[in-house]
C-alpha positions in Angstrom: 2.2 11.6 8.6 0.7 14.6 7.1 -2.8 15.7 8.2 -3.6 16.4 4.5 -4.6 13.8 2.0 -3.9 13.7 -1.7 -6.0 11.1 -3.6 -6.5 10.4 -7.3 -10.0 11.2 -8.5 -10.8 9.7 -11.9 -13.2 11.2 -14.3 -16.2 8.9 -14.5 -16.1 8.9 -18.4 -12.4 8.9 -19.2 -10.7 7.5 -16.1 -8.3 10.4 -16.1 -8.1 12.5 -13.0 -6.3 14.9 -10.7 -5.1 15.0 -7.1 -7.6 16.3 -4.6 -6.1 17.8 -1.4 -8.1 18.0 1.8 -7.1 19.2 5.3 -7.8 17.3 8.4 -10.9 19.3 9.3 -13.8 19.9 9.2 -15.4 16.4 9.0 -16.3 15.3 5.5 -19.9 15.8 4.6 -22.4 13.5 2.9 -22.5 15.9 -0.1 -18.7 15.8 -0.5 -18.7 12.0 -0.4 -21.6 11.9 -2.9 -19.8 14.2 -5.3 -16.7 12.1 -5.1 -18.2 8.6 -5.4 -21.6 8.9 -7.1 -20.2 9.4 -10.6 -18.2 6.2 -10.1 -21.2 4.3 -8.8 -23.1 5.3 -11.9 -20.3 4.1 -14.1 -20.2 0.8 -12.3 -24.0 0.4 -12.7 -23.7 0.9 -16.4 -21.6 -2.3 -16.8 -23.4 -4.4 -14.2 -25.6 -6.4 -16.6 -22.8 -7.1 -19.0 -20.5 -8.2 -16.2 -23.2 -10.6 -15.0 -23.9 -12.0 -18.4 -20.2 -12.7 -19.3 -19.1 -13.4 -15.7 -16.4 -10.7 -16.0 -14.7 -10.0 -12.7 -15.0 -6.4 -11.6 -11.3 -5.4 -11.8 -12.0 -2.1 -13.5 -14.8 -1.1 -11.1 -12.5 -1.9 -8.1 -9.7 0.1 -9.6 -12.0 3.1 -10.1 -13.0 3.0 -6.4 -9.5 2.4 -5.2 -8.1 5.3 -7.2 -10.8 7.6 -5.8 -9.8 6.7 -2.2 -12.7 4.4 -1.4 -10.4 2.1 0.5 -9.4 5.0 2.7 -13.0 6.0 3.5 -12.7 5.2 7.2 -9.1 6.2 7.6 -9.0 9.3 9.8 -8.0 12.6 8.1 -5.1 12.8 10.5 -3.6 9.8 8.8 -4.4 11.0 5.3 -7.8 9.4 4.8 -11.4 10.7 4.4 -12.5 10.2 8.0 -16.0 9.1 7.1 -18.3 8.0 10.0 -19.7 4.5 10.1 -23.2 5.7 9.1 -21.7 7.6 6.2 -19.7 4.6 5.1 -22.7 2.2 5.1 -24.9 4.7 3.3 -22.3 4.7 0.5 -22.1 0.9 0.6 -25.9 0.7 0.1 -25.5 3.0 -2.9 -22.7 0.9 -4.2 -24.8 -2.2 -3.7 -27.5 -0.6 -5.8 -25.0 -0.2 -8.6 -23.7 -3.8 -8.3 -24.2 -5.9 -5.2 -20.9 -7.7 -5.7 -18.9 -4.6 -4.9 -19.7 -4.1 -1.1 -18.8 -7.7 -0.5 -15.5 -7.4 -2.4 -14.5 -4.6 0.0 -15.8 -6.3 3.2 -12.5 -7.8 4.3 -10.6 -4.6 3.5 -12.9 -2.4 5.6 -12.8 -4.9 8.5 -9.0 -4.7 8.4 -9.2 -0.9 8.6 -11.6 -1.1 11.5 -9.3 -3.5 13.4 -6.5 -1.0 13.0 -8.7 1.9 14.2 -9.6 -0.1 17.4 -6.1 -1.3 18.0 -3.7 0.1 20.6 -0.5 -0.2 18.6 0.2 3.2 17.1 3.1 2.0 15.0 1.0 -0.8 13.6 -1.8 1.7 12.8 0.4 4.2 11.1 2.1 1.5 9.0 -1.0 -0.1 7.6 -3.1 3.0 7.3 -0.4 4.8 5.3 -0.4 1.9 2.8 -4.2 2.1 2.5 -4.1 5.8 1.8 -1.6 5.0 -0.9 -4.1 2.6 -2.5 -3.5 -0.8 -0.9 -6.5 -3.1 -0.7 -6.8 -6.1 1.7 -8.6 -9.4 1.1 -9.1 -12.2 3.5 -8.3 -15.9 3.7 -10.1 -17.2 6.8 -12.6 -19.9 6.1 -11.9 -23.6 5.4 -13.9 -26.6 4.2 -13.5 -28.7 7.3 -15.8 -30.8 9.4 -15.8 -28.2 12.2 -14.5 -24.7 12.7 -10.9 -25.8 13.2 -8.0 -24.3 11.2 -5.8 -26.6 9.1 -3.5 -24.0 7.5 -0.2 -24.1 9.4 2.6 -21.8 10.3 5.9 -23.5 10.9 9.0 -21.8 12.3 12.1 -22.1 10.0 15.2 -20.2 11.0 14.4 -16.5 11.2 11.0 -16.8 9.5 7.9 -19.0 9.2 6.4 -21.0 6.4 2.7 -20.9 5.6 1.0 -24.0 4.1 -2.5 -25.0 3.3 -5.5 -23.5 1.6 -8.6 -21.3 2.5 -11.9 -21.1 0.8 -14.5 -18.2 0.6 -11.5 -15.8 0.1 -13.8 -12.9 -0.8 -12.1 -9.9 -2.4 -8.7 -11.4 -2.3 -8.4 -11.7 -6.1 -8.8 -7.9 -6.3 -6.5 -7.2 -3.4 -2.8 -6.4 -2.9 -2.6 -7.9 0.6 -4.2 -11.0 2.2 -5.2 -11.2 5.9 -5.0 -14.9 6.8 -5.4 -17.0 9.9 -3.1 -20.0 10.5 -2.4 -22.5 13.3 1.0 -22.6 15.1 0.9 -25.2 17.9 -1.9 -24.1 20.2 -2.2 -20.6 18.9 -4.2 -19.0 16.1 -2.0 -16.5 14.2 -3.4 -13.6 12.3 -1.0 -12.4 9.6 -0.8 -10.4 6.4 1.1 -11.2 3.2 1.2 -9.8 -0.3 -1.0 -11.4 -2.9 2.1 -11.6 -5.1 4.3 -13.5 -2.6 5.9 -16.6 -4.0 3.8 -19.7 -3.2 0.5 -17.8 -3.1 -2.2 -19.0 -5.6 -5.6 -17.3 -5.9 -8.3 -19.2 -7.7 -11.6 -17.9 -9.0 -13.5 -21.1 -8.3 -16.5 -19.8 -6.4 -19.5 -21.8 -7.9 -22.4 -20.2 -6.2 -25.4 -19.2 -8.3 -25.2 -15.6 -7.0 -22.6 -13.0 -6.1 -20.5 -14.6 -8.8 -18.1 -11.7 -9.2 -16.9 -11.4 -5.6 -13.8 -13.6 -6.2 -14.9 -15.8 -3.2 -12.7 -18.7 -4.2 -9.7 -20.6 -3.0 -6.4 -19.2 -1.8 -3.5 -21.7 -1.6 -0.3 -21.3 0.3 2.7 -23.4 -0.5 5.7 -22.7 1.8 5.0 -19.0 1.7 7.6 -17.1 3.7 6.2 -15.0 6.6 8.3 -12.7 8.6 7.9 -11.2 12.1 6.5 -7.9 10.8 3.7 -9.7 9.0 2.2 -11.2 12.1 -0.6 -9.2 13.6 -1.8 -11.2 16.5 -1.6 -14.5 18.4 -4.4 -16.0 20.5 -4.8 -19.4 22.2 -7.2 -21.7 20.5 -9.2 -21.9 23.7 -9.2 -18.2 24.3 -12.8 -16.8 24.2 -13.4 -14.1 21.5 -12.9 -10.6 22.6 -16.1 -8.5 22.9 -16.4 -6.1 20.0 -18.8 -4.8 17.4 -17.1 -6.7 14.6 -19.9 -9.3 14.5 -22.4 -6.5 13.7 -19.9 -4.9 11.4 -19.4 -8.0 9.2 -23.1 -8.7 9.1 -23.9 -5.1 8.2 -21.9 -5.4 4.9 -24.3 -8.1 3.7 -27.3 -6.1 4.9 -26.0 -3.0 3.0 -25.6 -5.0 -0.1 -29.2 -6.4 0.3 -30.5 -2.9 0.8 -28.7 -1.9 -2.3 -30.5 -4.7 -4.2 -33.8 -3.5 -2.9 -33.0 0.0 -4.3 -32.0 -1.4 -7.6 -35.2 -3.5 -7.8 -37.3 -0.4 -7.3 -35.3 1.6 -9.8 -35.6 -1.1 -12.5 -39.2 -1.7 -11.8 -40.0 2.0 -12.2 -38.0 2.3 -15.4 -39.5 -0.9 -16.8 -43.1 0.2 -16.1 -42.7 3.7 -17.5 -41.4 2.3 -20.7 -44.2 -0.2 -21.3 -47.2 0.5 -23.5 -49.1 -2.7 -22.9 -51.1 -3.8 -19.8 -51.9 -7.5 -19.4 -55.5 -8.3 -20.4 -56.2 -4.8 -21.7 -56.9 -4.5 -25.4 -54.8 -2.1 -27.5 -52.1 0.3 -26.4 -52.2 1.2 -22.7 -50.0 2.6 -20.0 -49.2 0.2 -17.1 -48.0 3.1 -15.0 -51.7 4.1 -14.5 -52.8 0.6 -13.6 -53.8 0.5 -9.9 -52.5 -3.0 -9.5 -49.1 -2.0 -10.9 -49.0 1.1 -8.7 -49.7 -1.2 -5.7 -46.6 -3.3 -6.5 -44.4 -0.3 -7.0 -45.7 1.1 -3.7 -44.8 -2.2 -1.9 -41.3 -2.2 -3.5 -40.7 1.4 -2.4 -41.7 0.5 1.2 -39.5 -2.6 1.3 -36.5 -0.6 0.1 -37.2 2.1 2.7 -37.3 -0.4 5.5 -34.0 -2.0 4.4 -32.3 1.5 4.2 -33.7 2.5 7.6 -32.6 -0.7 9.4 -29.1 -0.5 7.9 -28.8 3.1 9.1 -30.0 2.1 12.6 -27.4 -0.6 13.0 -24.7 1.7 11.6 -25.6 4.3 14.2 -25.4 1.6 17.0 -21.9 0.5 15.8 -20.9 4.2 15.6 -21.9 4.6 19.3 -19.7 1.6 20.2 -16.8 2.9 18.2 -17.0 6.4 19.8 -17.3 4.9 23.3 -14.2 2.7 22.7 -12.3 5.7 21.2 -13.1 7.8 24.3 -12.1 5.1 26.7 -15.6 4.5 28.0 -17.2 1.2 29.0 -18.4 -0.3 25.7 -19.3 -3.9 26.4 -23.0 -3.3 26.6 -22.9 -1.2 23.5 -21.1 -4.0 21.6 -23.9 -6.4 22.7 -26.6 -3.9 21.7 -25.0 -3.4 18.2 -24.6 -7.1 17.6 -28.2 -7.9 18.6 -29.6 -5.0 16.5 -27.6 -6.4 13.5 -29.1 -9.9 14.1 -32.6 -8.4 14.4 -32.2 -6.3 11.3 -31.1 -9.4 9.4 -34.4 -11.2 10.2 -36.4 -8.4 8.5 -34.1 -7.2 5.7 -33.5 -10.7 4.3 -37.2 -11.5 4.2 -38.3 -8.2 2.7 -35.5 -8.0 0.1 -36.2 -11.5 -1.1 -39.9 -10.5 -1.4 -38.9 -7.5 -3.4 -36.8 -9.5 -5.8 -39.7 -11.8 -6.5 -42.5 -9.1 -6.6 -40.5 -7.3 -9.3 -41.8 -9.8 -11.9 -45.4 -9.0 -11.0 -45.2 -5.8 -13.0 -43.3 -7.2 -16.0 -44.9 -10.2 -17.5 -42.9 -12.6 -19.6 -40.7 -9.8 -21.1 -39.2 -9.1 -17.6 -37.6 -12.6 -17.8 -35.4 -11.7 -20.8 -31.8 -12.6 -20.5 -30.9 -9.2 -21.7 -32.2 -7.6 -18.6 -30.8 -10.1 -16.1 -33.4 -9.2 -13.5 -33.0 -12.7 -12.0 -29.6 -11.6 -10.7 -31.3 -9.7 -7.9 -33.0 -12.7 -6.4 -29.9 -14.9 -6.9 -27.6 -12.4 -5.3 -29.9 -11.7 -2.4 -30.4 -15.4 -1.7 -26.7 -16.0 -1.6 -26.0 -13.0 0.6 -28.8 -14.2 2.9 -27.2 -17.6 3.1 -23.8 -16.4 4.4 -25.0 -16.0 8.0 -27.9 -18.4 8.6 -30.8 -16.3 9.9 -32.3 -19.2 11.8 -29.2 -19.4 14.1 -29.2 -15.6 14.6 -32.9 -15.7 15.4 -32.2 -18.3 18.2 -29.3 -16.1 19.5 -31.7 -13.2 19.7 -34.2 -15.2 21.7 -31.4 -16.4 24.0 -30.3 -12.8 24.6 -33.8 -11.6 25.4 -34.7 -14.5 27.6 -31.4 -15.2 29.3 -29.2 -12.2 28.7 -26.7 -14.2 26.7 -24.7 -11.9 24.4 -23.8 -13.1 20.8 -20.1 -13.4 21.8 -21.2 -15.8 24.6 -22.8 -18.1 22.1 -19.6 -18.2 20.0 -17.5 -18.8 23.2 -19.7 -21.8 24.0 -19.0 -23.3 20.6 -15.2 -22.8 20.9 -15.1 -24.2 24.4 -17.2 -27.2 23.3 -14.8 -27.9 20.4 -11.8 -27.5 22.7 -13.2 -30.0 25.2 -14.0 -32.5 22.4 -10.4 -32.2 21.1 -9.0 -32.7 24.6 -11.2 -35.7 25.2 -10.2 -37.2 21.8 -6.5 -36.6 22.6 -6.9 -38.2 26.0 -8.6 -41.2 24.5 -5.9 -41.6 21.9 -3.1 -41.5 24.5 -4.7 -44.3 26.6 -5.6 -46.6 23.7 
């Protein structure tokens, strides 16, 4: 592959654009990234309220980002991408979350797929998929299911020279916007990770997510009806009883939600300032007045600014920890302790960011009065979106894992391994009981 990249950069007003060529060095700067993406973020923000009011999926916004090379943000320049670091990537995701908190979550599965390729050992696999991503391919995910436990019911069945995929997945975030799906299925006693085009015969993607927040992420159902899967679409096989491999992917997935939350805190602050500056009436003050000079209003704005700063700082700290893990793995160093440190820091940040961003989304209304509740403003979307993001990874379970780590040295991966082993033992016991009955 060429060490140069040629990506389409749309004009933020017209959507027209031209190719931008970049050599493999030096590393891309924050200023270059801002110049490339900030006009698109601003354009996305302009339509955020209207999309929320009409529940219009963000196809245009995703297309603007895709055409600007956002999906290739983490792809190394040697493969034709932008080669952004993890801290640079998450700073951009916070800014994107400020524009519309649905967007970082839409790209979560895509960026995780890229990260897996970067950490993989198969160069042919890496070149194949990264080249597609540089050309504009986006990946969604179909992983979770509505089952009593964590078991997988989607099946992969061998038929001649190919397999057939059957079943359905829920919480397929981003898949409705994607060109490829990353799915997990069960074949015998193995979990199989595979990819398939969203347009493959037998694939149906439904926008049936009914949460009261994050309503534009496309986190609905993906159905598979005898979908043909070939050898070159299978990424990995692992035994159902195999413990999860140590990595920073736990922290990586979590940080996407934290970045979106930090973006919400920024948006709350921005809207609170704009709302206050435009008002000419202070509660309980006769005649025309300026709330911006009211000490109580100033106090609320000061608190909102502090909450936003804390969220930004914690997201950046976790991103730096993940970057250290990534660099260690890339350089062939021992990285297990770095993985554990990054995952624990993500858990710890979650405890603070969730609480403080939810506080910000409620305190916002202290400076607005009844007019702040107008449907035309949709300021309620900040609390709804933050609450749904916070619910994706139960903080109370993470808090317990933090305590187990500090008291007993148990890494987060060890907690997950215990759950998997417990379920495997329960299945074995059930099978033995059934065979003797």
